[in-house]
C-alpha positions in Angstrom: 110.5 135.2 73.5 106.8 136.4 74.0 103.6 135.0 72.6 102.1 137.6 69.6 98.8 139.7 70.5 96.6 137.2 69.6 95.4 134.8 72.1 96.6 130.9 71.9 94.0 128.8 72.6 94.8 125.0 74.4 92.6 122.3 74.9 93.2 119.7 77.6 91.3 115.7 77.3 90.6 114.6 80.5 89.3 116.1 83.6 90.6 114.0 85.8 93.1 115.1 88.3 96.3 114.9 85.7 94.2 117.4 83.4 93.2 119.5 86.1 96.3 120.0 87.5 97.8 121.0 83.7 94.7 123.0 83.3 95.4 125.2 86.5 99.2 125.1 86.1 98.4 126.3 82.5 96.0 129.4 84.0 98.2 130.1 86.4 101.5 130.5 84.5 99.9 132.7 82.1 98.7 134.8 84.6 102.2 135.1 86.2 103.6 135.7 83.0 101.1 138.0 81.1 100.9 135.7 78.2 97.4 135.5 76.6 96.4 132.0 76.8 92.7 130.2 77.2 92.6 126.6 77.6 89.3 124.4 77.3 89.0 121.4 79.9 87.0 118.7 78.2 85.7 115.7 80.1 83.5 112.5 78.4 81.7 112.0 81.4 79.3 114.2 83.5 81.6 115.4 86.5 85.5 116.1 86.8 87.5 114.1 89.0 88.1 110.7 87.1 88.7 108.3 89.9 88.9 111.0 92.7 84.9 109.9 93.7 83.8 110.9 97.3 80.2 110.2 98.6 79.0 111.8 102.1 75.9 109.5 103.4 74.7 109.7 107.0 78.2 111.0 108.2 79.7 108.2 106.1 82.4 109.7 104.2 83.0 107.1 101.4 85.7 106.9 99.0 85.0 105.1 96.0 89.0 105.4 93.9 92.2 106.6 96.3 91.5 107.5 99.8 95.1 109.5 100.1 98.3 110.1 98.9 102.2 110.0 100.0 103.6 112.7 101.8 107.1 111.7 100.6 106.0 112.8 97.3 105.1 116.2 97.7 103.1 118.0 94.7 99.5 117.0 96.0 100.4 118.5 99.8 101.6 121.5 98.0 98.9 121.8 95.6 96.3 121.2 98.3 98.0 124.1 100.4 98.1 126.7 97.0 94.6 126.4 96.6 93.6 126.5 100.2 92.9 123.4 101.5 96.0 123.6 103.6 93.9 123.4 106.9 91.6 120.8 106.1 94.8 118.1 105.7 94.6 115.0 107.9 97.3 112.9 108.5 96.5 108.8 109.2 96.4 107.7 112.7 99.4 106.8 113.1 99.3 105.3 116.6 96.8 102.4 115.5 99.3 101.8 112.3 99.1 97.9 112.3 98.6 96.0 109.1 97.6 92.0 109.1 98.5 89.4 106.2 96.1 86.8 106.0 98.5 83.9 106.9 97.3 79.9 106.1 93.5 81.5 106.9 94.3 83.4 110.3 95.0 87.7 110.5 98.5 87.9 111.4 100.5 91.1 112.3 103.3 92.5 110.1 106.0 92.7 112.3 106.6 96.4 113.5 109.9 97.9 112.0 108.9 96.1 108.5 109.1 99.4 106.5 106.8 98.2 103.5 109.2 94.9 102.8 112.2 95.0 104.6 112.9 94.3 108.4 114.6 97.3 110.3 114.0 95.6 113.7 115.0 92.3 115.2 113.1 91.2 118.0 109.2 92.2 115.8 110.6 90.5 113.2 112.4 87.4 115.1 109.5 86.4 117.3 106.8 87.4 113.9 104.3 84.1 112.7 104.5 85.7 109.8 107.4 84.3 108.4 109.2 80.9 108.7 112.4 80.5 110.4 114.2 79.4 107.0 112.4 82.1 105.3 113.4 84.9 107.7 117.2 83.7 107.5 116.5 84.0 103.6 115.5 87.9 104.4 118.2 88.5 106.6 120.9 87.2 103.7 120.3 90.2 101.8 122.7 91.9 103.9 125.3 89.4 102.1 123.4 89.4 98.9 125.6 90.9 95.9 123.9 94.0 94.6 123.0 93.7 90.6 125.6 95.8 88.9 123.5 96.7 85.8 121.1 99.3 85.8 118.5 97.1 83.6 115.0 97.2 85.1 113.4 93.8 86.2 110.4 92.9 87.5 109.2 93.4 91.1 108.9 89.2 91.6 112.4 88.8 90.4 114.0 91.5 92.6 112.5 90.9 96.0 113.3 87.0 95.2 116.5 87.5 94.7 117.1 89.8 97.8 114.9 88.3 99.9 113.3 85.1 99.3 110.6 83.8 98.0 108.4 83.7 101.1 109.1 87.8 101.4 107.6 88.0 98.4 104.7 85.6 98.5 103.6 86.4 102.0 104.9 90.7 102.3 105.8 91.8 98.9 103.1 90.6 96.5 100.4 92.0 98.7 101.6 95.1 99.6 103.8 96.4 96.7 101.6 94.7 93.6 98.4 95.9 95.4 99.1 99.4 95.6 99.5 99.4 91.4 97.1 96.6 91.2 100.2 94.4 89.1 101.1 91.0 88.8 104.4 91.1 90.7 106.7 89.0 88.0 105.8 91.5 85.2 105.7 94.6 87.1 108.6 97.0 86.4 110.8 97.5 89.9 112.0 100.8 88.0 108.5 101.9 87.2 106.8 101.5 90.6 109.4 101.1 93.4 112.9 102.8 91.8 113.8 103.3 95.4 114.9 100.0 96.5 117.2 99.7 93.4 118.7 103.0 94.9 119.2 101.7 98.3 120.8 98.3 96.8 122.7 100.4 94.7 123.7 103.1 97.4 123.8 100.9 100.7 124.7 97.1 99.0 121.8 95.9 100.9 118.0 96.7 101.4 118.0 96.2 105.1 121.5 98.7 105.6 119.3 100.7 103.4 116.8 101.5 105.2 118.5 101.4 108.7 120.5 104.2 107.5 117.0 106.4 106.0 115.0 105.6 109.3 118.5 107.2 111.1 118.0 110.0 109.0 114.3 110.4 109.3 114.8 110.2 113.1 117.3 112.8 113.3 114.9 115.3 111.0 112.1 114.6 112.7 113.5 115.7 116.5 115.0 118.8 114.7 110.9 119.2 113.9 108.3 118.6 110.8 108.8 121.0 107.7 105.9 122.2 109.0 107.4 123.4 112.3 105.6 120.6 114.5 107.5 117.8 116.2 107.6 114.2 115.8 107.1 112.1 113.4 104.8 113.0 110.3 102.2 110.4 108.5 103.3 108.5 105.6 99.6 109.3 104.4 97.6 112.3 103.8 94.0 112.8 103.2 91.5 115.7 103.2 89.1 116.3 106.0 86.0 115.9 104.1 87.1 113.2 101.4 89.5 113.4 98.3 86.9 115.1 96.3 87.5 118.2 98.1 90.7 118.7 96.0 88.5 117.9 92.5 85.6 120.9 93.8 87.7 123.0 94.9 90.0 122.9 92.1 87.6 123.2 89.9 86.3 126.4 91.5 89.5 127.8 91.0 89.6 127.3 87.5 88.1 130.6 86.3 90.1 131.7 83.4 88.9 128.7 81.0 86.1 126.6 80.0 85.2 123.8 81.3 83.0 120.9 79.2 81.7 117.6 80.1 79.3 115.0 78.9 81.5 115.8 76.1 83.5 113.2 74.6 85.9 113.7 71.6 85.7 111.6 68.2 89.1 112.3 66.7 92.1 115.3 66.4 92.7 116.5 63.2 96.0 119.0 62.7 94.4 121.9 60.7 96.4 123.6 57.6 97.7 126.6 60.0 99.7 123.9 62.3 97.2 123.7 65.1 94.5 121.0 66.1 91.0 120.6 65.5 89.1 118.0 67.6 86.0 116.8 66.6 83.2 115.8 69.1 80.5 113.1 68.9 77.9 115.5 68.7 79.3 116.7 65.3 80.8 119.6 66.8 84.4 121.0 66.8 87.1 122.8 69.0 90.2 124.4 67.6 93.5 124.8 69.6 97.1 125.6 69.2 98.1 123.2 71.4 96.4 119.7 72.8 97.1 118.1 76.1 95.9 114.5 75.8 95.1 113.7 79.5 93.2 109.9 78.9 93.9 106.7 79.7 96.5 105.2 77.3 93.6 103.6 75.1 91.6 106.6 74.6 94.4 108.6 73.6 95.3 106.0 71.1 91.8 106.3 70.0 91.9 109.8 69.5 95.4 110.0 67.7 95.3 106.7 65.1 95.1 108.9 62.3 97.2 111.9 63.5 100.1 109.8 64.9 99.8 106.1 63.7 102.9 105.0 66.1 102.1 106.9 68.9 98.7 105.4 68.9 100.1 101.5 68.4 102.6 102.5 71.8 99.6 103.6 73.4 97.6 100.9 72.7 99.8 98.6 74.1 99.8 99.7 77.4 97.5 96.8 79.4 94.9 97.8 81.8 93.0 95.9 84.5 89.6 96.3 85.9 89.1 96.5 89.8 86.0 97.3 92.0 85.9 98.7 95.5 83.0 98.1 98.2 82.7 100.3 101.4 80.5 98.8 104.4 79.2 100.6 107.2 78.4 98.6 110.6 77.5 99.4 113.9 80.1 99.3 116.1 78.8 97.2 118.8 78.1 94.6 115.9 81.7 94.5 115.1 83.0 91.3 117.3 86.6 92.5 117.1 88.5 95.2 117.8 89.7 97.0 114.8 93.1 98.2 116.0 95.4 98.7 112.9 94.7 99.9 109.1 93.1 96.4 107.7 94.8 93.7 106.2 96.2 91.9 102.8 95.5 89.0 100.9 98.2 86.8 99.1 97.4 85.3 96.1 98.1 81.7 97.4 95.3 81.9 100.1 93.1 81.9 97.0 90.5 84.3 98.4 88.3 86.6 95.9 89.0 89.4 98.4 92.6 90.9 97.8 92.3 93.4 100.8 90.4 95.4 103.4 90.9 98.8 104.8 89.6 99.6 108.1 88.8 103.1 106.9 87.5 104.6 110.5 90.5 103.7 112.3 93.1 104.5 109.2 91.3 108.0 109.2 89.2 110.5 111.6 86.4 112.0 110.3 85.0 108.8 107.8 82.1 107.6 110.2 79.9 108.7 113.2 81.1 107.9 116.1 79.0 104.9 116.8 79.8 103.2 113.5 83.0 101.8 111.8 83.4 101.8 107.7 85.7 99.4 105.7 86.6 99.1 102.5 87.4 95.7 100.3 89.0 95.6 96.9 88.3 93.2 94.6 89.7 92.1 91.2 93.2 92.7 89.7 95.4 90.4 87.5 93.6 87.2 86.8 90.7 88.0 88.8 89.0 90.4 87.1 86.2 88.0 86.5 84.8 89.0 89.3 84.1 92.8 88.3 81.4 92.1 86.2 79.4 89.9 88.3 76.2 91.7 89.5 76.0 93.9 92.2 74.2 91.6 94.6 77.1 88.8 93.5 80.0 90.9 94.7 78.2 92.2 97.6 77.5 88.3 98.8 81.3 87.4 97.9 82.6 90.3 100.2 80.4 89.7 102.8 81.0 86.0 102.8 84.8 86.5 102.8 84.5 89.0 105.7 82.6 86.3 107.7 85.7 83.5 107.1 88.1 86.3 108.0 87.2 88.4 110.5 84.2 86.5 112.0 82.2 89.5 110.6 78.2 88.3 110.0 76.8 91.1 111.0 74.0 92.7 108.3 76.2 96.3 107.1 73.8 99.2 107.7 75.2 101.1 104.0 77.1 99.6 101.0 78.7 101.3 98.1 80.3 99.4 95.4 82.0 101.2 92.9 83.6 99.3 89.6 86.7 100.1 87.8 86.6 99.1 84.3 90.0 99.3 82.4 90.9 101.7 84.7 94.7 100.5 86.3 97.2 101.1 83.9 100.3 98.2 84.2 103.9 98.9 83.9 105.3 95.7 82.5 109.2 95.8 82.9 111.0 98.2 80.6 107.7 100.7 81.2 109.9 103.7 81.6 111.7 103.4 78.4 108.7 103.0 76.1 107.0 105.8 78.1 109.9 107.9 77.3 109.3 106.9 73.6 105.7 108.0 73.7 106.6 111.1 74.7 109.6 111.3 72.0 107.2 110.1 69.8 104.2 113.1 70.6 107.0 115.4 69.5 106.6 114.3 65.9 103.4 116.1 66.0 104.5 119.8 67.6 101.9 121.0 69.9 101.0 117.3 71.3 101.6 116.9 75.1 100.7 113.4 77.0 100.1 113.4 80.3 98.6 110.8 83.3 98.5 108.1 85.4 99.7 105.6 81.7 103.4 107.1 81.9 104.9 107.9 85.2 103.2 106.8 88.4 99.4 106.4 89.3 99.3 108.0 92.6 97.3 111.3 93.2 100.9 113.2 93.5 102.4 111.5 90.7 99.4 112.7 88.1 99.6 116.0 89.5 103.5 116.2 88.7 102.7 114.9 85.1 99.8 117.6 84.2 101.9 120.3 85.9 104.9 119.3 84.0 102.4 119.1 80.7 101.5 122.5 81.4 104.5 123.5 81.7 105.6 122.2 78.0 102.7 123.8 76.9 103.8 127.1 78.1 107.5 126.8 76.8 105.9 125.5 73.1 103.8 128.4 72.8 106.1 130.7 73.5 108.3 129.6 70.7 
């Protein structure tokens, strides 16, 4: 069914990457179908992009939020190519892809062949000092542990402990897997964050057997050539030559068939007598729309919908968030007392440090620091450690530099520092999260024309957020055509 001749208006609240992807998809699909649809994208802060922030200072390319995205999830790379950023996509320097784990105060290499948490090569794993011999034997027992028979969710901690043992959880899984989602592994949903591992367990009966089979399959594909026509293995992670903000800036330039309002907080939403929506801005203004996409954090959406859909507002408000901070430091290469031959290190909680991880950014990616400089990015905060985020800039920097001195022997004065606080910015996917997310989407359907999207639901990474924004736009088009 086609739309009537009168134009339909769509309000997208939230100008992070999910909201921007929704606006762009809406614009392109409406244009392709010849539908009279316009959008208004509203963001409370002065700029679009949400947590995607890049600063280019004195030859350094500094990321305040995410610095890359997974190639395996195609939606981000596809969007980059669609808007003309294909030539600017860069991979990691995989010949230097080594990750260290702080173990009893010393940086110990993660064994070669360990794919996230699963050993796929025997000798590097056997000779590694990271895991004790009892721990290695217990990890090898994954080959004999029967798979879970039901499809129910469980915590990441429970899953890894069941399949690989406690030492693997504490030294590998917790700092690597939970660090990606800034979560407590004992509460973190396996199906909501790493469903691939449950699939490997079900299909192969063992994580090790499943990962070996996948590795053989990947090797075969690499022999045949990558999807872009080149040969050899592809980088796991991708970024943009000028930093992740290139995506935001270019996408904003492409949003030409709608209105963008920044610095414009929304105070509440109401249903009109005609069945549409009115959004009230904090300065007393109003915006009318036939459909609304909420692309804001769950607690913000909860406040917006408290009168319009109280049950949905309560469900949204139940999603927990935690705070973190990142500290980027630039150094003269000559002041670094060691070869930064790796992507950085992670810190297990049992080490009892304020620092949770450090990325050696200028090793991981090219175009991140001048040739005679290096760039590091440190992470603090998260579950159980949020207090540090509220300390002064000087205190956070002092803590980070003290940790780097003890862990890396780095005592030099940085030539550049940048601190970014992310208060209540990391949604927690607790066990059962996907069921709760499905329920929230179902509750939103009780308010026809209202749609939810963003990192609070089905993935926190850039590709997931883009995909969810695209799906929300497709639902809007379908709704408006009915």
